[in-house]
FIKOLZA-1660 file (N, C-alpha, C; in steps of 0.1 Angstrom, whole numbers, plus 5000, padded with zeros to 4 digits):
% residues 85
   i   px   py   pz ch aa at
   1 1819 0910 8614  A  M  N
   1 1807 0916 8621  A  M CA
   1 1806 0909 8633  A  M  C
   2 1801 0917 8644  A  K  N
   2 1801 0912 8657  A  K CA
   2 1786 0909 8660  A  K  C
   3 1784 0898 8668  A  Y  N
   3 1769 0896 8671  A  Y CA
   3 1767 0903 8685  A  Y  C
   4 1755 0908 8686  A  M  N
   4 1750 0915 8698  A  M CA
   4 1738 0908 8702  A  M  C
   5 1735 0908 8717  A  N  N
   5 1723 0904 8722  A  N CA
   5 1713 0914 8721  A  N  C
   6 1701 0911 8715  A  A  N
   6 1691 0921 8713  A  A CA
   6 1686 0926 8727  A  A  C
   7 1687 0918 8737  A  N  N
   7 1682 0923 8750  A  N CA
   7 1691 0934 8755  A  N  C
   8 1704 0932 8752  A  D  N
   8 1712 0944 8756  A  D CA
   8 1712 0957 8748  A  D  C
   9 1705 0956 8736  A  L  N
   9 1705 0967 8726  A  L CA
   9 1692 0975 8724  A  L  C
  10 1682 0965 8725  A  L  N
  10 1668 0969 8720  A  L CA
  10 1660 0970 8731  A  L  C
  11 1648 0979 8731  A  P  N
  11 1638 0980 8742  A  P CA
  11 1630 0966 8743  A  P  C
  12 1625 0964 8754  A  D  N
  12 1617 0949 8757  A  D CA
  12 1607 0948 8748  A  D  C
  13 1599 0959 8744  A  G  N
  13 1587 0958 8735  A  G CA
  13 1592 0953 8722  A  G  C
  14 1602 0958 8716  A  L  N
  14 1607 0956 8702  A  L CA
  14 1613 0942 8702  A  L  C
  15 1620 0937 8713  A  V  N
  15 1625 0925 8714  A  V CA
  15 1612 0913 8713  A  V  C
  16 1602 0917 8720  A  E  N
  16 1591 0907 8720  A  E CA
  16 1585 0908 8706  A  E  C
  17 1584 0919 8700  A  Q  N
  17 1578 0919 8686  A  Q CA
  17 1586 0911 8676  A  Q  C
  18 1599 0912 8678  A  L  N
  18 1609 0904 8669  A  L CA
  18 1608 0889 8670  A  L  C
  19 1606 0886 8683  A  Q  N
  19 1604 0871 8688  A  Q CA
  19 1591 0865 8682  A  Q  C
  20 1582 0872 8676  A  E  N
  20 1571 0868 8670  A  E CA
  20 1575 0863 8655  A  E  C
  21 1586 0867 8649  A  Y  N
  21 1590 0864 8638  A  Y CA
  21 1602 0854 8638  A  Y  C
  22 1611 0855 8647  A  V  N
  22 1623 0847 8648  A  V CA
  22 1626 0845 8663  A  V  C
  23 1629 0832 8666  A  Q  N
  23 1632 0829 8680  A  Q CA
  23 1645 0821 8680  A  Q  C
  24 1655 0827 8688  A  A  N
  24 1668 0820 8689  A  A CA
  24 1675 0819 8675  A  A  C
  25 1673 0829 8666  A  G  N
  25 1680 0828 8653  A  G CA
  25 1688 0842 8651  A  G  C
  26 1694 0842 8640  A  Y  N
  26 1702 0855 8637  A  Y CA
  26 1694 0863 8627  A  Y  C
  27 1695 0877 8628  A  I  N
  27 1690 0886 8618  A  I CA
  27 1700 0894 8614  A  I  C
  28 1702 0897 8601  A  Y  N
  28 1711 0906 8596  A  Y CA
  28 1703 0919 8593  A  Y  C
  29 1708 0930 8598  A  I  N
  29 1702 0942 8596  A  I CA
  29 1712 0951 8588  A  I  C
  30 1708 0954 8575  A  P  N
  30 1717 0962 8567  A  P CA
  30 1718 0976 8570  A  P  C
  31 1729 0982 8566  A  A  N
  31 1731 0996 8567  A  A CA
  31 1720 1003 8560  A  A  C
  32 1717 1016 8565  A  K  N
  32 1708 1024 8557  A  K CA
  32 1712 1027 8542  A  K  C
  33 1723 1030 8540  A  Q  N
  33 1729 1033 8527  A  Q CA
  33 1741 1024 8524  A  Q  C
  34 1740 1016 8513  A  H  N
  34 1751 1007 8510  A  H CA
  34 1759 1013 8498  A  H  C
  35 1771 1013 8499  A  K  N
  35 1780 1019 8489  A  K CA
  35 1785 1006 8481  A  K  C
  36 1787 1008 8468  A  S  N
  36 1793 0998 8460  A  S CA
  36 1807 0997 8462  A  S  C
  37 1814 0986 8457  A  W  N
  37 1828 0983 8460  A  W CA
  37 1835 0996 8453  A  W  C
  38 1846 1000 8460  A  G  N
  38 1855 1010 8455  A  G CA
  38 1850 1025 8456  A  G  C
  39 1837 1026 8461  A  E  N
  39 1833 1041 8463  A  E CA
  39 1839 1047 8474  A  E  C
  40 1840 1039 8485  A  V  N
  40 1848 1045 8497  A  V CA
  40 1861 1049 8495  A  V  C
  41 1869 1039 8490  A  S  N
  41 1884 1040 8487  A  S CA
  41 1887 1049 8475  A  S  C
  42 1878 1051 8467  A  G  N
  42 1880 1058 8454  A  G CA
  42 1886 1049 8443  A  G  C
  43 1888 1037 8445  A  Y  N
  43 1894 1027 8436  A  Y CA
  43 1886 1026 8422  A  Y  C
  44 1873 1027 8424  A  R  N
  44 1864 1026 8413  A  R CA
  44 1867 1037 8403  A  R  C
  45 1869 1049 8408  A  K  N
  45 1872 1062 8400  A  K CA
  45 1885 1060 8394  A  K  C
  46 1895 1055 8401  A  E  N
  46 1908 1052 8396  A  E CA
  46 1908 1042 8384  A  E  C
  47 1902 1032 8385  A  L  N
  47 1899 1022 8374  A  L CA
  47 1893 1029 8362  A  L  C
  48 1882 1037 8364  A  K  N
  48 1875 1043 8353  A  K CA
  48 1885 1053 8345  A  K  C
  49 1893 1059 8352  A  Q  N
  49 1902 1068 8347  A  Q CA
  49 1913 1061 8339  A  Q  C
  50 1918 1051 8345  A  R  N
  50 1928 1042 8338  A  R CA
  50 1923 1037 8324  A  R  C
  51 1910 1030 8326  A  N  N
  51 1903 1024 8315  A  N CA
  51 1901 1035 8303  A  N  C
  52 1897 1047 8308  A  D  N
  52 1895 1059 8298  A  D CA
  52 1907 1061 8290  A  D  C
  53 1919 1062 8298  A  K  N
  53 1931 1064 8292  A  K CA
  53 1936 1053 8282  A  K  C
  54 1933 1041 8286  A  I  N
  54 1937 1030 8277  A  I CA
  54 1928 1030 8264  A  I  C
  55 1916 1034 8265  A  I  N
  55 1907 1035 8253  A  I CA
  55 1913 1046 8244  A  I  C
  56 1915 1057 8250  A  A  N
  56 1920 1069 8242  A  A CA
  56 1933 1065 8236  A  A  C
  57 1942 1059 8242  A  E  N
  57 1954 1056 8237  A  E CA
  57 1952 1044 8224  A  E  C
  58 1943 1036 8227  A  Y  N
  58 1940 1026 8216  A  Y CA
  58 1935 1035 8204  A  Y  C
  59 1926 1044 8206  A  R  N
  59 1920 1051 8195  A  R CA
  59 1931 1060 8186  A  R  C
  60 1941 1064 8194  A  T  N
  60 1951 1072 8187  A  T CA
  60 1962 1062 8180  A  T  C
  61 1961 1050 8181  A  G  N
  61 1970 1040 8173  A  G CA
  61 1978 1031 8181  A  G  C
  62 1977 1031 8194  A  R  N
  62 1985 1020 8200  A  R CA
  62 1979 1007 8199  A  R  C
  63 1986 0996 8199  A  T  N
  63 1982 0985 8197  A  T CA
  63 1979 0978 8211  A  T  C
  64 1970 0967 8210  A  I  N
  64 1966 0960 8222  A  I CA
  64 1977 0955 8230  A  I  C
  65 1988 0949 8221  A  E  N
  65 2000 0942 8227  A  E CA
  65 2008 0953 8234  A  E  C
  66 2009 0965 8229  A  E  N
  66 2017 0976 8236  A  E CA
  66 2010 0980 8248  A  E  C
  67 1996 0982 8246  A  L  N
  67 1989 0986 8259  A  L CA
  67 1990 0975 8271  A  L  C
  68 1990 0962 8266  A  S  N
  68 1991 0953 8277  A  S CA
  68 2005 0953 8284  A  S  C
  69 2015 0957 8277  A  I  N
  69 2030 0958 8283  A  I CA
  69 2030 0971 8292  A  I  C
  70 2024 0982 8285  A  V  N
  70 2025 0995 8294  A  V CA
  70 2018 0993 8307  A  V  C
  71 2005 0987 8308  A  Y  N
  71 1995 0988 8318  A  Y CA
  71 1997 0974 8327  A  Y  C
  72 2007 0965 8322  A  H  N
  72 2009 0952 8330  A  H CA
  72 1994 0945 8331  A  H  C
  73 1988 0944 8320  A  L  N
  73 1975 0937 8319  A  L CA
  73 1976 0927 8309  A  L  C
  74 1969 0918 8309  A  S  N
  74 1967 0907 8299  A  S CA
  74 1961 0912 8287  A  S  C
  75 1965 0907 8274  A  I  N
  75 1958 0911 8261  A  I CA
  75 1944 0910 8263  A  I  C
  76 1938 0898 8269  A  Y  N
  76 1925 0897 8271  A  Y CA
  76 1918 0908 8280  A  Y  C
  77 1925 0913 8290  A  A  N
  77 1919 0923 8298  A  A CA
  77 1919 0936 8290  A  A  C
  78 1929 0938 8283  A  I  N
  78 1929 0950 8274  A  I CA
  78 1916 0950 8265  A  I  C
  79 1916 0939 8258  A  R  N
  79 1904 0937 8251  A  R CA
  79 1891 0940 8256  A  R  C
  80 1889 0936 8269  A  K  N
  80 1875 0937 8276  A  K CA
  80 1874 0951 8279  A  K  C
  81 1885 0958 8282  A  I  N
  81 1884 0973 8284  A  I CA
  81 1880 0981 8272  A  I  C
  82 1886 0978 8262  A  I  N
  82 1885 0985 8250  A  I CA
  82 1871 0983 8242  A  I  C
  83 1866 0970 8243  A  Y  N
  83 1853 0966 8237  A  Y CA
  83 1841 0966 8245  A  Y  C
  84 1843 0971 8258  A  Q  N
  84 1831 0971 8267  A  Q CA
  84 1821 0979 8263  A  Q  C
  85 1808 0976 8265  A  K  N
  85 1797 0984 8260  A  K CA
  85 1794 0994 8268  A  K  C
% end
């Protein structure tokens, strides 16, 4: 994130109003809409699809050990996926 000088960016009146609250400090201005991790890249959706597939395979009889080998995940990770609420 790049810092910008408020005097270069904002009208003088607004800068004066802000100085009533903060002087010579930093203010973080969040984006209007924040997206959760993985929403922009689509990775969250990919993980959900993979996890749903793991659960479906488990329900059809595959063991946790087999799933850990096929998906290159630890047994602990497979258990977390299967037993999630």
